[in-house]
C-alpha positions in Angstrom: 0.2 -0.1 -0.1 2.7 2.5 0.7 4.8 1.6 -2.4 1.8 2.5 -4.7 1.4 5.7 -2.6 4.7 7.0 -3.2 4.2 5.9 -6.8 1.5 7.4 -7.8 2.7 10.5 -6.1 5.9 10.0 -8.3 3.7 10.1 -11.4 2.6 13.1 -9.9 5.2 15.0 -9.9 6.9 13.6 -13.6 2.9 14.8 -14.8 3.6 18.1 -13.0 7.3 18.2 -14.3 6.4 17.4 -18.3 2.9 20.2 -17.8 5.6 22.7 -16.2 8.0 22.2 -19.3 5.3 21.9 -21.7 4.1 25.7 -20.4 8.1 26.9 -20.1 8.3 25.4 -23.9 4.9 27.0 -24.9 6.5 30.3 -23.5 9.2 30.4 -24.8 7.1 29.7 -28.6 5.6 32.8 -28.1 8.2 34.8 -26.7 10.4 33.4 -30.8 7.0 34.1 -32.4 6.6 38.0 -31.1 10.6 38.0 -31.5 9.9 37.3 -35.5 7.0 38.9 -35.8 8.5 42.1 -34.7 11.8 41.6 -36.4 9.5 41.3 -39.7 7.4 43.8 -39.2 10.7 45.9 -38.5 12.1 44.7 -41.9 9.2 45.5 -43.5 9.4 49.1 -41.7 12.8 48.6 -42.7 11.7 48.1 -46.2 8.9 50.8 -46.5 11.2 54.1 -45.5 13.8 53.1 -48.4 11.4 52.8 -50.5 10.1 56.4 -48.9 13.7 57.7 -49.2 14.1 56.6 -52.0 11.0 58.0 -53.8 12.0 61.3 -52.0 15.6 61.6 -53.7 14.0 60.6 -57.4 11.4 63.3 -56.9 14.5 65.9 -55.3 16.3 65.1 -58.5 13.6 65.4 -60.7 12.6 68.4 -59.0 16.2 69.6 -59.3 16.6 68.8 -63.2 13.4 70.9 -63.8 14.5 73.6 -62.0 16.9 74.8 -64.3 14.8 74.7 -67.0 11.8 76.2 -65.3 13.8 79.1 -64.6 15.4 79.8 -68.4 11.1 79.6 -69.2 10.1 82.0 -66.2 12.8 84.3 -67.9 12.2 83.9 -71.3 8.2 85.0 -70.8 9.7 87.9 -68.4 12.2 88.8 -71.5 9.1 88.7 -74.2 6.8 90.5 -71.3 9.4 93.3 -71.3 10.0 93.4 -75.4 6.1 93.7 -75.5 6.4 96.6 -73.1 8.6 98.7 -74.7 7.3 98.3 -78.5 3.7 99.1 -76.7 6.0 102.7 -75.0 8.0 103.0 -78.6 4.2 103.2 -80.0 2.7 105.7 -77.5 5.7 107.7 -78.0 5.0 108.1 -81.6 1.5 108.9 -81.4 1.9 111.2 -78.8 4.7 113.2 -80.7 2.3 112.9 -84.1 -0.4 113.9 -81.8 1.9 117.0 -80.3 3.1 118.2 -84.0 -1.1 117.7 -85.6 -1.9 119.9 -82.5 0.6 122.4 -83.2 0.3 123.5 -86.7 -3.7 122.9 -85.9 -3.3 125.9 -83.6 -0.9 127.8 -86.2 -3.9 127.2 -88.8 -6.4 128.3 -86.5 -3.8 131.5 -85.5 -3.7 132.5 -89.5 -7.1 131.5 -89.9 -8.5 133.8 -87.6 -6.5 136.7 -89.2 -7.2 136.1 -92.5 -10.5 136.6 -91.4 -10.1 139.2 -89.5 -8.5 141.2 -91.8 -11.5 140.1 -94.5 -14.3 141.6 -92.5 -11.6 145.3 -92.0 -11.0 145.5 -95.6 -14.8 146.5 -96.8 -14.0 149.5 -93.6 -10.8 150.5 -95.0 -11.9 150.7 -99.1 -14.6 153.1 -97.4 -12.3 154.6 -95.3 -10.6 155.3 -98.8 -13.5 156.6 -100.6 -14.2 159.2 -98.0 -10.5 160.4 -97.3 -11.2 160.9 -101.0 -15.0 162.8 -101.0 -13.7 164.8 -98.5 -10.7 166.2 -100.7 -13.3 167.1 -103.2 -16.2 168.5 -101.0 -16.4 170.9 -98.2 -20.1 169.9 -96.9 -19.4 168.9 -93.5 -22.4 167.7 -93.2 -21.7 165.1 -95.5 -18.7 163.9 -94.1 -20.1 163.3 -91.4 -22.3 161.2 -92.4 -20.5 159.8 -94.5 -17.7 158.9 -91.2 -20.9 157.8 -89.4 -22.1 154.8 -91.8 -18.5 153.8 -91.7 -17.9 153.6 -87.9 -21.4 151.3 -88.8 -20.2 149.1 -90.9 -16.7 148.5 -88.8 -18.7 147.9 -85.4 -21.2 145.4 -87.3 -17.8 144.2 -88.9 -16.6 143.6 -85.2 -19.4 141.5 -84.2 -19.6 139.7 -86.6 -16.0 138.6 -85.1 -17.4 138.1 -82.2 -16.7 141.2 -80.4 -18.8 143.7 -78.7 -18.4 147.1 -76.4 -19.6 146.9 -72.8 -22.1 148.9 -71.7 -20.7 150.9 -69.0 -22.9 154.2 -68.4 -25.7 154.5 -66.0 -24.7 150.3 -65.0 -23.4 149.3 -60.8 -19.8 149.1 -60.8 -18.2 146.1 -62.0 -14.2 145.4 -61.6 -14.4 142.6 -64.0 -15.9 145.5 -66.5 -15.0 148.4 -65.8 -11.8 150.3 -64.2 -12.3 153.0 -62.4 -10.0 156.2 -63.1 -11.9 159.2 -61.3 -14.9 159.0 -58.7 -17.2 162.0 -58.6 -18.4 162.9 -55.6 -21.8 164.6 -54.7 -23.9 162.5 -57.0 -26.7 161.5 -54.9 -27.3 158.0 -53.0 -29.4 156.8 -56.7 -25.7 157.3 -57.8 -22.9 156.1 -55.2 -21.2 153.3 -57.0 -22.6 153.1 -60.4 -20.9 154.3 -63.7 -21.2 158.0 -64.0 -19.0 158.2 -67.5 -17.5 156.1 -69.5 -14.0 157.5 -70.9 -12.8 154.2 -72.8 -15.3 152.2 -73.9 -14.3 148.5 -73.8 -15.3 146.0 -75.3 -15.3 141.3 -74.8 -14.6 138.9 -77.6 -17.2 135.9 -77.1 -17.6 136.6 -73.4 -14.5 137.7 -72.9 -13.0 141.1 -71.8 -10.5 142.1 -73.6 -10.2 145.3 -72.8 -12.0 146.9 -69.7 -13.7 149.7 -70.2 -12.4 153.4 -68.7 -15.0 154.8 -66.2 -15.6 157.4 -63.8 -17.9 156.2 -60.3 -20.1 158.2 -58.3 -19.2 158.4 -55.1 
């Protein structure tokens, strides 16, 4: 009976050792498997990293190769744009120079034409003056000479009016520095004459509503 108990305990201990050995083996297998997996994953990551690095190097090399060409293209584009701008500036300068010359020519023509128009308007008055002077030497009729001079004066004023020239109406008007030039102040003219033009010593004129000579007047004080 005691012998059977010892055998049973021996078998039980042996079984426990076997189980322990199996457990240790399982743990070693598990550790080995994890190690292998880690190394495999590390190798995979290393391969991926190397692939990414290689791709980056290739991209950088491609960019380095393309950069000089891109700079050259940009430089050519800038040179072309600069050339277009220079051509545009030259055209603008030429157009402005043509405009300036044309304007000078037109102004000169206006001056010449204006002078020609004025002379043409005055020539009939000159003709009448010549005839009046000739008749004055042949006649002693003072009244006829006066009437002749009055007609010539009216004709002259009409010719001037045709050129846009008009006399400034001054007597009896309020003194206006835009049209009148006071050369005398006349006191004691009464309140109704104060600040008004009493007499016009020299007639003023406008041309196309622009004053070309102020009327010289005496003003009530």
